[in-house]
Residue, then its C-alpha position, 0 to 999 in steps of 0.5 A: m813272930i810265929k804264932i802256934l795254938f795247940i788244941c785238944h778237947g778240954n785244954i788241960c792235958r794234951s794241948t797244955m802239955s804241947e804248949y809247955v813242951m814247945k815253949y821249952l824246945t824253942d827256949q832251948a834252941g834260943l828261939a823263944s823270942e821268935f814264937y808266941i805259943d798258946s793252947a785252947a779247947t774245942s769244948r767248954e767243959e774245963i774253961g777256967n780250970g788249970v793244967h791237969h795234975g798228970t800233965r804237971q807231974k809228967l812235965k816236972e818229971v822231965g824238967i819242963p816248966c809248967g805255968n799257970h795256964r787256965a783252960r779257954q775255948m778256941m774262938r773263930r778269931d784265933y784263926e786270924e791271930f795264929d799261924y798254926i792251929i794244931g790239934m791232937d786227934a781227928w775229933n779235935i780237927r772236926n771241932i776246930m773246923r766247926i769253930i772256924g768254918s773253913d781253913p783257906e790258909k791251911k793252918v790246921s793240922m794234927l801234931l804228929d803230921f810233922t813227924d814220920r807218922p802223919g795222921t796219927e792221933i795223940a791219945d787223951p790221957w784223961y781217958t787212958g791215964n798214960f801221961d808217959a805215952t802222951y808225952d812221948d808223942v807230944l815231944e816227937g810232934c813238937t820236935g818235928l814241928l820245930e824242925h819244920l819251922k826252922n826249915i821254913s825260916w831257913e828257906m825264907t831268910p837264910p843265915l848270912 
């Protein structure tokens, strides 16, 4: 099972959007049982709060189910539990590194690193108000991540 943890500042907008988009994509590909997907925050500001209404609305608009995730803060032990720790911007990456200390297994990256736009940040709709642009980037990143993971799986266990 591949375990992915999406990270943003508060765990109510970008990381939850990524969590539900990736769950949807893996389900549509018939691979949902191969993945464990979650999300968390680098801050404590929104702990216990639900998915932002803008994220819920955008996911509803595009037909992606949104569950009842409650914001939680990333913990050091998440590094051991997850195979991929995916931040949305450079500030998230700095804060992830502050929490985990180091990344000897190279698990930490930004979501758009799995696209033709590595190093590109996903704007926080909490500040921009533009959930459409955030969704477009999240979909692109999750699609690229899924393709990357399929390629790795193919190399490790080619179909018969």
